[in-house]
N, C-alpha and C positions, 0 to 999 in steps of 0.2 A: 388459351390459358383457362384454368379453372379459377373462377372468381366468386367469392362469397360477398353478398351484400346484406348487411344486417340492418334491418329497418325498412318497412314498406310505406313510409310517408312519401310525400311528393319528391323529396331528394333521392330516396332510395329507389323509387320506381323509375324516376328519370334516368338515374345511373344504370339501372338494369336494362331499360329500353335501349339506351345508347350502346351498351356493351353486348346485347343479346345476339346481334347479327353475326358476330365473329368469335364469340367466346362461350364457354360452358358456364352458365350463370346459375347460382342458387341464391334465392332471396329468403332470408329468415325474418319472420314477423312474430312478435311475442303475443299480440292480440289475435282475436278471431276475425279481423277484417283489415284490409289495407287502407291507406289514406292518411294516417296520422291525425293532424288537426283538421282534416277535411271530413265533415260529417254532414251529408245531405239527407234531409228528413222529408218524407212525403207528408203533406198537410192537406186535409180535406176542407174545402170551403164551399159554402152554399152558392157563392157567386161564380166561381171559376173552376169548380171541380177540384181535382188533386193538383197541388203545386209542390214542386221540389225546392225546398228552402235549405240554405246552409246554416247550420247551427254553429259551425266553427269558422274557418277561413271563408271569406266571401268576396270582398271587393278587389277588383283588378284595375290596372291602369295600362293601356296600350303604350303610353309614352314612358312611364317609369318602370314597366315590366317587359322590356323587349324580349328577353330570353323566354319568359313564360308565354308570351304571345306567339313566339316562333314555335314553341313546343305544341301549343294548341293547333296552330296552323298545320304543322307536320302530321298531326293526328286527325286532321279533317274538321277541326272546330274553327269556325271563321267568325267574322264580325256579325254575320246573320244569326249566329247562335248566342249572341250576347244581348243584354239590355243595358242601356245607358242610364245612369242615376246621377242627378245633380246632388253633390254631397253638401247640402246646407247644414248649418250648425246652430244649435241653441245651447247657451251656457246659462245655468241657473244655480242658485244657492239653495241648499236643502231648507225646507220650511218657508220659502218665499215664493209667492205666486208670480211676481213680475221677474222675467228673466233679465240677466245682465246683458245678454247679447243674443240677437237673432240675425244671422247673416243674410244678406240679400241674394236673391236670384232673379234679377230683373226680367229675364226672358219668360218666367213662369209665375211670378208671385201674384200678379193681378188676377190671373185666371184661377189660381189656386186659393185666393183669399188670404195669402200670408201677409203678415205685417212685420217687416224687418225692424229691429231695434239696434241702433248703432251706439253712438255716444262714447264715453270714456273706455269701456271694455273693448270696443271695436278698435279704438286708437291704440290701446295698450297691446293687444294681440297683434295688430298690424305692424306696430313698431318692432316687436320681437321677431315676427316672421320676416320683415325686411332685413334685419340683421342676420337672421339665419340663412336667408337666400343669398346674401352677400358672402357669408362663410362657405356655403355650398359651392357657389360659382368660383370661388378662389381655391377650392379644394383644401380648405383650412383644416387644422389639426382636430382630431377626435378628442383631444384632451380638454378642449374648451367646453365647459358644461353649460347647462341652461342658466344656472345662477351666474356664471361668468359673463354670459352674453347679455342677460337681462339687467345685471347690476348697473352698468353705466347709463341705462335708460332712465333711471330715477323714478320708477313706477311706484305709485302708492301700494303699500303692502296688500291691501284688500284686492286690488286689481291684479297684482303680481300673482297672488295665490289662487284666486277664484277664476281668473281668466287665463293667464299664461300657464301656470303650473297645472291647473285643472285640465286645460286642453291637452297638454303634453301627457299627463298621467292617464287620460282616458283611453289612449290607444294601447296601453299596456295593462291597466287595471292595478297600478301601483299607487302608493301614497304620494301626496304632493311633495313631501320631503325627498322621497326617492326620485321623483321627477326632476327636482332641482339639481340632482347630482348626475343626471343622464347626460351623455354627450349631446350637445345642442344640435348637431347635424342629424343624429338619429332621432331625437325627440321631435324635430320639426319636419322630418322627411315626408310625412303625409301632405304637408302644405307646400313645401318647396319643390318637390319633384313632380307634382301634378298641379301646376298653378291653374287658376281660372283662364279660360280662353278670352275673356273680355272683362272690362271693369263692371262692378256691381253684379257679377255672376258667380255662381258656385263652381268649383272644380268638378269636372265630369269623370266619374268612375264607371266601371262596368261590372256586371255579374254574368255568369253563365246562366242562360235561361233554364237549363236542366240541372243547374247546380254543379259545383266543382266535383261532385261524385261522378259526373259523366266523364271527366278527364281521367280520374282514377280507373274507371272501368275500361277506357280505351287503352291505357297503358298496360294494365294487367292482361287484357285480351290479346295484346300484341306480343306477349312473352311466350317463348316456346315451352318453358316449364312453369307450372303454376307456383304462385307464392306459397311458401310453407307457413301457413297460419298456425297460431298457437304453438309456435316452436321458438321459444326464446333462446338466444345464445347466452351461456353462463360466463364464459371467459375465453380469452385467447392465449395460446402459448405458441411455442415454436418447435418445429422439427427441423433441425439444421437451420437453414435460412428461410424456411417456408412457414407461413402462419397456419396454426391449427385452431379451428373453431370447435369449442366444446359446447354441445347443445344440452338442453334440459332433458332430452331423451336419452342421455348417456353416450351419444355418438361423439366421436372426436374425428373430424374430417380435415384433411390437409388440402390447402389451396395454394395457388401461386400468388394471389393477392386477396386482400379483404378491403371492402369499402364500409366504413362505419357511418351509416346514415341515420344517426340517432341524436336525440338531444344530448348536449355536452356531458351532463352528469352521468347519464347511462353509458355513454362511450367511455368515460373515465373508469367506470367500474369494470368494464370488460378488460381493461388493460392492467388491472391491479396485480396480476401475477406475471407481468412482463417486465423484467429488469431492463430489457433493451429499450423500452418505451416509457420509462418513468417521467422523462421530461414532457412528453406529449400528454401523459395522464395528468401531470400537474397543471399544464396549461388548460386542459379541458375542465378541471375542477374550479377554475377561476370564473366561469360564467355563472350568472345568477338568473334565477327564474322565480316567478310569483304564481301562486295558485289562483285560478279564476273559475267562477261558476257562471255559466251562461244558460239562459232559458229562452225558448220560443213560446210566445203566449198571446192571448187575445185581450188581456186586461190593460187599459191605458194608464195604470196607476202612476208610473214614473214619467209620464209625459207632462209638458207644461199645462197649466190650468186652462189657458185660452188656446183653443185649437188653431187660431191664427198665428200662434208662435211655434207650431210644430215644425220640426226640421227632419231631415233624413237621420241626423245624428244629434241626440239630445243628452247633454252631459250635466250631471248633478254633482255639486261639490259641497261637502260639509266643512271644509277647511282642513281636513286631514286626508281624505281620500276623494277620488272622483271616478264615477262610473257612468256608462253610457247606455241609453236605450236607442236602438235603431228602429225608426218607424219604416216598415216595409211597404206601407201603402203606396207610395209613388212607384214602387217596383212591381207590386203584384195586383194593385187595384182594389185592395180591401185592407181593413185595419188589422194588421198583424204586427207583432213587435218582437225584437230580439234584445234582451237586457242582460247586462252584466250585474250579478246580484251577490258578489262575494261579500260585500259589506252592507247591502240593503235588504229590506224586507221583501221576500218573494212575492210576486204578483199572484193574482188568481188566474184561473183558466190556463194553466201551464200545459203546453203541448209536448215539449221535449226539454230535457236537461242535459247539459254537457259539462264535464269537469276537465279543465286544461291546466297545463303549466306553461305560462307565457314568458318568453325571454325578456329579461329586464336589461336594456342597454346600459352598460357601465363603462367607465374609462378603463378599469382593469380588464374587463372583458374585451374591449377593442385592442388593448395591448396584447392580450393573450392570443387573439385571433391572428395578429401579425406574426407572433412567434410560432404559432401552430402551423402557419403556412410554410415555414421553413422545415417542418417535420413531415410534410406530405410525401408519401411514398416510402418513407424509411421502413426498412424491413418488410416491404410489401403491404403496408397499411396506409390507407387513404381515408380522408375525412370529408364528409358532406353533411350539410345542414345549414339552415338559415342563420344559425348563431355565428357563422363565419363572416356574415355581413352585418352592417351596423343596425339595420332595421329588420326586425323579424317579419318575413313576408314570403309569399309564394315565389316571387322573383328571386329572393336570396336563396331559397331552396334549390330552384332549378339552376341558378348560376353556379352554386357550389357543386352540383352534380357534373356540370359541364367541366368545371376546373379539375375535378378528380379524374374524369374520364380522359382528358387530354393526354395525361401521362400514360394511361393504360391502352388507349386505342386512338392514337392521333389521326389515323386515316379512316375512322369510322364514317360511313356514308351518312348515317343519321346525325352524327356530330357535325359534319359539314353542312347538313341541311339546316341545323339550328344556328350555326355561327357564320354562314355566308350571307351577307346583306342581299 
């Protein structure tokens, strides 16, 4: 079959790699590079030479990301190519030196000189996560929001907003009020799906030592035809029952199938001239995104005042929004930082800047995903992207590509390699 894949993020590249063995694949990419939200940046340091650091997507979990882990393994990327990071957390209020919470990591705190701070914020966040873990274990409904789950706990408003809502909002870059309306299972996924291995320890996440750009490079290098960079698709129409991709270059090419591996709003725009797919376009339009600006930098401006309170993840809340600074020191051995600064003053000594649109989990979005699943493959159009899953992640992107490819190439050897335990 001739198959067009529109979008060369991790979902599109995974779909292309899975299909490339047996089909004639064309990958369209609007920008001048593949990878989507993966942006690996070379950073020169005096201590360690040049380091490859991820400005966009970064942290991985072997337990919560089984399909992504299988993809890495199939491409020759193993645990030896990763670095483990204890994801400790500090929560602080803007303008206050003393944090609300510094989570413990007993195996390493004494050696690192860290001083955990527990108390009421620890108890409030722990109570919320316990409820979220129970909801996750029971496969509870996605219509239960953070506010619904936290309400019966009777938390003081200050702790509810600056601990629970701030922690939930920090993974998206949204406001605290938006976090309150998020599906609780999606909002708590970072905590419930990769729990600590022992009491008084931080959950262990991983990064690729060479950055996620290494995975992008291996996927593109494995394709028989190169990705068509700087070639956006303008819209889709139909010739009989076959989809036609209209490119910005004026070409209109007929395919047997199309995989839309784009953020939902962009996928919706491609279908605006398709009366056959108005239902799918309407579902795609129901997903929400928030703009975020992220910088790599050397200035510790947004870190806690006392270095003993520094964590891998340091979230600041002003009661309206919450944003995070990731301290990369435990990862790379020198003080480098990655900060979300959509609402905050930019730090000094900025190395690189990225602008992203981050999926905001919402109840209408989860309901739209369920309805969109029923539209998969209609008129030869398939959908892939992390928005199809409740938490925006590299795992969701890879999983969505696998789901799209099952209908197109169920006997693909590469597909079997990813899905066979």
